[in-house]
Each structure stands twice: as C-alpha cells, then as structure tokens.
C-alpha positions in Angstrom: 5.2 17.5 80.8 7.7 19.4 78.6 11.4 18.9 78.3 13.8 21.7 77.4 16.9 20.7 75.3 20.0 22.7 74.5 22.5 21.8 71.9 25.9 23.7 71.8 29.2 23.1 70.0 31.5 24.7 72.6 34.5 24.7 70.2 37.8 23.5 71.7 39.4 26.8 70.7 36.8 28.9 72.5 38.6 32.0 74.0 36.1 32.2 76.9 37.1 30.9 80.3 35.7 27.5 81.5 33.7 29.3 84.2 32.2 31.8 81.7 31.3 29.0 79.2 29.5 27.0 81.9 27.7 30.1 83.1 26.4 30.6 79.6 25.3 26.9 79.3 23.5 27.0 82.6 21.8 30.3 81.9 19.5 28.5 79.5 18.2 26.3 82.3 17.7 23.3 80.0 16.7 19.9 81.3 19.1 18.1 78.9 22.2 19.6 77.3 24.2 18.1 74.5 27.7 19.6 74.1 30.4 18.9 71.5 34.1 19.9 71.4 34.3 20.4 75.1 37.8 21.1 76.5 39.1 19.3 79.6 38.9 22.5 81.8 35.2 23.0 80.8 34.5 19.4 81.6 36.1 19.8 85.1 34.0 22.9 85.7 30.8 21.1 84.8 31.6 18.4 87.5 32.4 21.1 90.1 29.1 22.8 89.7 27.2 19.5 90.6 24.0 20.7 89.0 23.5 18.0 86.3 24.2 14.3 85.9 27.2 14.5 83.7 28.1 11.8 81.1 30.9 12.2 78.7 32.9 10.4 76.0 36.3 11.1 74.5 35.6 12.9 71.3 37.9 14.6 68.8 41.7 14.4 69.3 44.3 16.7 67.9 48.0 16.7 68.3 48.0 20.5 68.7 44.9 21.0 70.9 44.7 17.8 72.9 41.4 16.0 73.5 37.9 17.4 73.4 34.8 15.6 74.6 31.2 14.9 73.8 29.1 15.7 77.0 25.5 15.1 77.9 24.1 16.9 80.9 20.8 15.7 82.4 18.6 16.9 85.3 16.9 13.4 85.1 18.7 10.4 86.5 20.7 8.4 83.8 19.8 4.7 83.7 22.7 3.8 81.4 24.9 5.3 78.7 27.1 4.2 75.9 29.3 5.2 72.9 29.2 4.4 69.2 32.7 3.9 67.8 33.7 5.3 64.5 34.4 2.8 61.7 35.9 5.7 59.6 39.3 5.3 61.2 41.2 8.0 59.6 40.8 11.6 58.2 40.4 11.5 54.5 41.9 14.8 53.7 45.6 15.1 54.0 45.5 18.9 54.0 43.0 19.0 56.9 44.9 16.3 58.8 48.1 18.3 58.5 46.4 21.6 59.4 44.6 20.5 62.5 46.7 17.3 63.2 43.4 15.6 63.8 43.0 12.0 64.9 39.6 10.3 64.4 36.8 10.7 66.9 33.7 8.9 68.1 30.5 9.3 66.1 28.2 9.5 69.1 27.4 8.8 72.6 24.0 8.4 74.3 22.1 8.2 77.5 18.9 6.4 78.5 16.6 8.4 80.8 13.4 7.8 82.7 11.3 11.0 82.9 8.4 9.9 85.1 6.7 7.2 83.1 8.4 8.4 79.9 11.5 6.6 78.5 13.9 8.8 76.6 17.1 8.0 74.6 19.3 11.0 73.8 22.1 10.8 71.2 24.8 13.4 71.1 26.7 13.3 67.9 29.6 15.1 66.1 30.0 14.0 62.5 33.4 14.7 61.0 34.0 17.7 58.8 37.0 16.1 57.2 35.1 13.5 55.3 32.6 13.3 52.5 28.8 13.5 52.7 28.4 9.8 52.1 30.6 9.0 55.1 28.5 11.2 57.3 25.3 9.6 56.0 26.7 6.2 56.7 27.7 7.2 60.2 24.2 8.6 60.9 22.6 5.4 59.8 24.8 3.5 62.1 23.8 5.7 65.0 20.1 5.3 64.2 20.5 1.5 64.5 21.4 1.9 68.1 18.0 3.1 69.1 16.5 1.2 72.1 13.0 -0.3 71.7 10.4 1.3 73.9 12.2 4.7 74.1 11.5 8.0 72.4 14.7 9.0 70.6 16.1 12.5 70.1 19.4 13.1 68.2 21.3 16.3 68.8 24.6 17.6 67.7 26.9 19.0 65.0 26.4 17.3 61.7 28.9 19.5 59.7 26.6 19.7 56.7 27.7 22.3 54.2 25.0 21.2 51.7 25.3 21.8 48.0 27.2 25.1 47.7 29.5 25.2 44.6 32.5 26.4 46.5 32.1 23.6 49.1 32.2 21.1 46.3 35.6 22.5 45.3 36.8 23.0 48.9 35.5 19.5 49.8 37.3 17.9 46.9 40.5 19.8 47.5 40.8 19.9 51.2 38.2 17.8 53.0 38.5 14.4 51.5 35.4 14.2 49.2 35.5 11.6 46.5 34.8 12.6 42.9 31.2 11.1 43.0 30.5 13.1 46.2 30.9 16.4 44.3 27.5 15.8 42.8 25.7 14.9 46.1 23.3 17.4 47.7 24.0 16.5 51.3 21.2 18.5 52.8 18.6 16.9 50.6 20.1 13.5 51.2 19.9 13.9 55.0 16.4 15.2 54.9 15.4 12.1 53.0 17.0 9.9 55.6 15.2 11.8 58.4 11.9 11.1 56.7 12.8 7.4 56.2 13.1 7.0 60.0 10.0 9.2 60.7 12.2 12.0 62.1 12.2 15.7 61.5 14.8 18.4 61.7 13.1 21.1 63.8 15.6 23.8 62.7 15.2 23.0 59.0 15.8 26.2 56.9 17.6 28.0 59.8 21.2 28.8 59.9 23.5 28.1 62.8 26.8 28.9 61.1 27.9 31.7 58.8 30.9 32.7 56.7 32.0 35.9 54.9 30.2 38.5 57.0 27.1 36.2 57.5 26.5 36.1 53.7 27.0 32.4 53.5 24.7 30.5 55.9 24.6 26.8 56.9 22.8 24.6 59.4 25.5 22.6 61.2 23.7 22.1 64.4 20.6 19.9 64.7 18.0 18.6 67.1 16.2 15.7 65.4 13.0 14.4 66.9 10.3 11.9 66.1 7.3 13.1 64.1 5.1 12.3 67.1 6.7 14.9 69.4 5.2 18.4 69.6 7.6 21.4 69.7 6.3 24.2 71.9 9.1 26.6 71.1 12.5 26.7 69.5 15.3 29.3 69.5 18.7 29.9 68.0 20.6 32.3 70.4 22.4 35.1 68.5 25.3 34.8 71.0 27.5 31.9 70.2 29.6 32.8 73.2 33.0 32.4 71.8 32.2 29.3 69.6 32.4 29.4 65.9 28.7 28.1 65.7 
C-alpha cells in the first residue's frame, strides 16, 4: 500500500479566498495533508467540506493578523493526537517582534493513525523564523523525542532553514535574533547531520521550495522527513504556490 502526503504552508496573509485555498489543497487528493499558517476562515472551510478527519492546534499568534493554526488532514481514522509546547517562550529579535507583532507558537502537533495493519505517526511542525539555528535544532530534537514506539514516523512542515548564505548571517544577526556564535553555523549541514543521527532522510534535499530576488536565491524551507526504511515512489514540488510565499 502507498500513502500520498502533501505539505503546504498556506501563509496567513494568503490573498486567495478560503474556498479557493481548500480547492487547491483537495486537488492533490492526498491521503494525509500537513498545513501550517492556516487562517481561521480556511480552518472553518476544511470542516465544512467534511472530506478529511481534521485535527488542528493553535499555532502562530500575531497582534496584527490574529491566530493561525497547524492542521493535519487524514483520510485514515485518527487514534489520538497531541501537541508539543514551545519552550522558547519569546521571539529573540526585537525588530521582527515589532514588525510582525508576533507571539510565540507551538513547535509541533501530531496524530497517530492506523493504516490497515500499519501504524503511522505524523508530525506537523513549524519552526520559528525569528530565532537562531541552534534554537530550531533544539526544538527539532525535542519533537523527535515524542516518537511513539511501534509506529513509523514522518515529520513534515516548515523548518525555516535559510542555511549558510552570507547575507542571512547578517540579516539573522541584525533582525532575526541570532547569537554571535550562530553566525558561524551552517544550519543546513547541521540539520542533515541530525537527520542521519535518527536514521531519517530529507526527501527534498537539494530542492528549493522558497525563493527571493526573482528566484535567484533559493532555499528549502519545506520538508517531508521519512525513515530510511520507507521507499519513495514519486515526489513533486508544485510550481504553483497558490497565494502562499512558499
């Protein structure tokens, strides 16, 4: 049996209508969907369609934009679900906090599924952009520790990894709350080392899901991380981000 998984950062400032966004999500006909930065009107539309089992958690909060949610959709019955609270209780960067008026958000939520005789734990995560690489690494390790024995584990979501670009070192230090020692950390390499440590692999490694400056500067923000034992039949990054920034 194969399982089709879709990961999509909806973006809480997405100009598309809730109905249009949900149409786009459903057009991929995935068995499991992990969504980040979901607005309340999009969440309501997902419940109205009554197509998936819907589990959600309060995600990022902003004084200007309200609350957005982490959402997992599943065509398989959900046995249980839970959240992982963020111990990083504030935004490091005063500029970013002022600009977006952000409050802190959850690191992750998860569902436990039974797919026939197959037990599956799906994590949906959104690591903070307004923190340094070592904070994101620490949060990811905390999420990994919540794996349930006997289940196959898949982690999807927005990791906000800019990697080791020189300008990001400067921007990160000036605006995003990096400490001085984090200026010399290659976050992409560090994450890939952590994936290997837990016998996981980044199936979109080397592919870009976010771009800046007329698509000259390319990054992988979005991830689907799977155990080495799982075989990937096909993977795709849609060119249409459908109103999202990535």
